[in-house]
LUMFI-313596 format. One line per 8 residues: number of its first residue (from 0); their letters; for each residue z, y, x of C-alpha. Coordinates in Angstrom, 1 decimal. Last residue first. Layout:
<recs>
NUM) A) Z/Y/X  ...
</recs>
This chain:
<recs>
202) XXXXXXXX) 24.4/-9.7/5.2  24.8/-9.2/1.5  23.1/-5.8/1.4  20.3/-7.2/3.6  19.7/-10.1/1.1  18.9/-7.7/-1.7  16.4/-6.0/0.6  14.7/-9.3/1.4
194) XXXXXXXX) 14.5/-10.3/-2.2  13.0/-6.9/-3.2  10.6/-7.2/-0.2  9.1/-10.4/-1.6  8.3/-8.8/-4.9  7.1/-5.8/-3.1  4.3/-7.8/-1.3  3.0/-9.0/-4.6
186) XXXXXXXX) 3.3/-5.6/-6.2  1.5/-4.0/-3.3  -1.4/-6.4/-3.6  -1.6/-5.7/-7.3  -1.0/-8.3/-10.0  2.1/-7.5/-12.1  2.4/-3.8/-11.2  -1.2/-3.2/-12.2
178) XXXXXXXX) -0.6/-4.6/-15.7  2.5/-2.4/-16.2  0.7/0.6/-14.9  -2.1/0.0/-17.4  -5.3/-1.3/-16.0  -8.5/0.7/-16.1  -8.2/2.0/-12.5  -7.8/-1.6/-11.3
170) XXXXXXXX) -11.3/-2.3/-12.7  -11.5/-4.2/-15.9  -12.8/-7.6/-17.1  -9.2/-8.8/-16.8  -9.9/-12.1/-15.0  -13.0/-10.5/-13.4  -11.0/-7.9/-11.6  -13.2/-5.0/-10.5
162) XXXXXXXX) -12.2/-2.6/-7.6  -14.6/0.3/-8.2  -12.1/2.7/-9.9  -9.2/1.4/-7.8  -10.6/2.5/-4.4  -7.9/5.1/-3.7  -5.8/5.9/-6.7  -4.5/4.3/-10.0
154) XXXXXXXX) -5.8/5.4/-13.4  -9.0/7.1/-14.4  -11.3/4.1/-15.2  -14.7/2.9/-14.1  -16.8/4.0/-11.1  -20.0/2.1/-10.8  -21.6/-1.0/-9.2  -18.3/-2.9/-9.0
146) XXXXXXXX) -16.6/-4.2/-5.8  -15.3/-7.6/-6.7  -11.7/-8.9/-6.7  -8.8/-10.4/-4.8  -5.3/-9.1/-4.6  -3.2/-9.9/-1.5  0.4/-9.4/-0.7  2.3/-9.4/2.7
138) XXXXXXXX) 5.9/-9.4/3.8  7.4/-8.0/7.0  10.8/-8.0/8.9  12.1/-5.6/11.5  15.3/-5.4/13.6  15.0/-2.2/15.7  18.5/-0.8/15.5  17.4/1.7/12.9
130) XXXXXXXX) 16.7/-1.2/10.6  13.0/-1.8/9.7  11.4/-3.2/6.6  7.6/-3.7/6.9  5.3/-4.0/3.9  1.9/-5.4/4.4  -0.8/-4.8/1.7  -4.3/-6.4/1.4
122) XXXXXXXX) -6.8/-5.4/-1.3  -9.6/-8.0/-1.4  -13.3/-8.0/-1.6  -16.3/-9.9/-3.0  -19.5/-8.0/-3.4  -21.8/-10.9/-2.4  -22.0/-12.4/-6.0  -22.7/-8.9/-7.4
114) XXXXXXXX) -25.8/-8.3/-5.4  -25.8/-5.9/-2.3  -28.5/-3.2/-2.5  -26.2/-0.3/-3.0  -23.3/-1.7/-1.0  -23.1/1.0/1.6  -23.7/3.7/-1.0  -21.0/2.3/-3.3
106) XXXXXXXX) -18.5/2.2/-0.4  -19.4/5.8/0.6  -19.0/7.0/-3.0  -15.5/5.5/-3.2  -14.4/7.2/-0.1  -15.6/10.6/-1.4  -13.9/10.1/-4.7  -10.6/9.3/-2.9
98) XXXXXXXX) -11.1/12.6/-1.0  -12.3/12.9/2.5  -10.5/15.0/5.1  -10.4/12.5/8.0  -13.9/11.0/7.4  -15.4/8.7/4.8  -13.5/5.6/6.0  -10.4/7.5/7.0
90) XXXXXXXX) -8.1/6.1/4.3  -9.6/2.6/4.5  -9.5/2.5/8.3  -7.2/-0.5/8.4  -9.8/-2.5/6.5  -13.0/-0.4/5.7  -14.4/-2.9/6.4  -14.0/-6.7/6.4
82) XXXXXXXX) -17.5/-7.6/7.6  -19.1/-5.0/5.2  -20.3/-7.8/2.8  -16.8/-9.2/2.8  -15.1/-6.0/1.8  -11.5/-5.5/2.9  -9.6/-2.7/1.2  -6.4/-1.2/2.4
74) XXXXXXXX) -2.7/-1.4/3.1  0.0/-0.3/5.4  3.4/0.0/3.9  6.7/1.3/5.3  10.3/0.5/4.3  13.1/2.1/6.3  16.8/1.4/6.7  18.1/4.8/7.8
66) XXXXXXXX) 18.7/6.6/11.2  16.0/9.0/10.1  13.8/9.4/13.2  14.5/5.8/14.5  13.9/4.3/11.0  10.7/6.5/10.8  9.3/5.0/14.0  10.3/1.4/13.1
58) XXXXXXXX) 8.7/1.5/9.7  5.5/3.3/10.8  4.9/1.0/13.8  5.7/-2.1/11.8  3.3/-1.1/9.0  0.6/-0.3/11.6  0.9/-3.7/13.2  1.0/-5.6/9.9
50) XXXXXXXX) -2.1/-3.8/8.7  -4.0/-4.8/11.8  -5.9/-2.8/14.4  -2.9/-0.9/15.6  -3.1/2.9/16.4  -1.3/4.3/13.4  -0.3/7.8/14.6  2.2/9.5/12.4
42) XXXXXXXX) 1.9/11.2/9.0  4.3/12.7/6.5  6.5/14.4/9.1  10.2/14.3/8.1  11.8/16.9/5.9  14.4/14.4/4.7  13.5/14.6/1.0  9.8/15.0/2.0
34) XXXXXXXX) 9.9/11.6/3.8  11.2/10.1/0.6  14.6/8.7/-0.5  15.5/5.5/-2.4  19.2/4.9/-3.2  19.7/1.2/-2.5  20.8/-1.9/-4.3  17.3/-3.0/-5.3
26) XXXXXXXX) 16.7/-2.8/-9.0  13.5/-0.8/-9.0  11.4/-1.7/-5.9  8.1/-1.8/-7.8  8.7/1.5/-9.5  9.7/3.2/-6.2  6.7/1.6/-4.5  4.3/2.9/-7.1
18) XXXXXXXX) 5.7/6.4/-7.0  5.6/6.5/-3.2  2.1/5.1/-3.1  0.8/7.8/-5.5  2.6/10.5/-3.5  1.0/9.4/-0.2  3.3/10.6/2.6  4.8/7.1/3.0
10) XXXXXXXX) 8.0/6.0/4.6  10.2/5.0/1.7  13.6/5.5/3.2  16.4/3.3/1.8  19.8/4.8/1.4  23.1/2.9/1.1  25.1/3.6/-2.1  28.4/5.2/-1.2
2) XXX) 31.4/2.8/-0.9  34.0/3.2/-3.6  37.6/3.9/-2.4
</recs>
């Protein structure tokens, strides 16, 4: 009798992230399910002061709630001229109910008088994979760039319209999905996660 395909819970309430992760993890030997599929809360407290700490908290919490192998991400933008901010507070940088546009405008305002050479930044992503029994592994990806002086492009989400990549002469929001999924911080972390997940089915 054929064994059912094991499930992998993608523990994010952000629809943009969920779509991106599902695309990046294509080919793993799991059926991917979302928090909404399981009627689980889409947000939990993230009290850690590192991306790794928050990713682990989310993955382990949702693994316990669902009884499923769970993948969670914590990611954000680190701007050198702002001493690494917004960092783990990337989502709440402009207030709890701010839109992506509001967050982008706050960053542009804070950097208004900062010259191009000092506007270096990076996107950082940590993915945590947790079993319901508490065994957890993590992987990390980084994408470096510069904060532009203006909004450019309509793709992506978050800070993508001002995150400029000199090697492409484009912001992340101007990249095609295929291009973004080659070089993004999440893509780089997901590449490692795919290998870890393939290993889990053989263990």
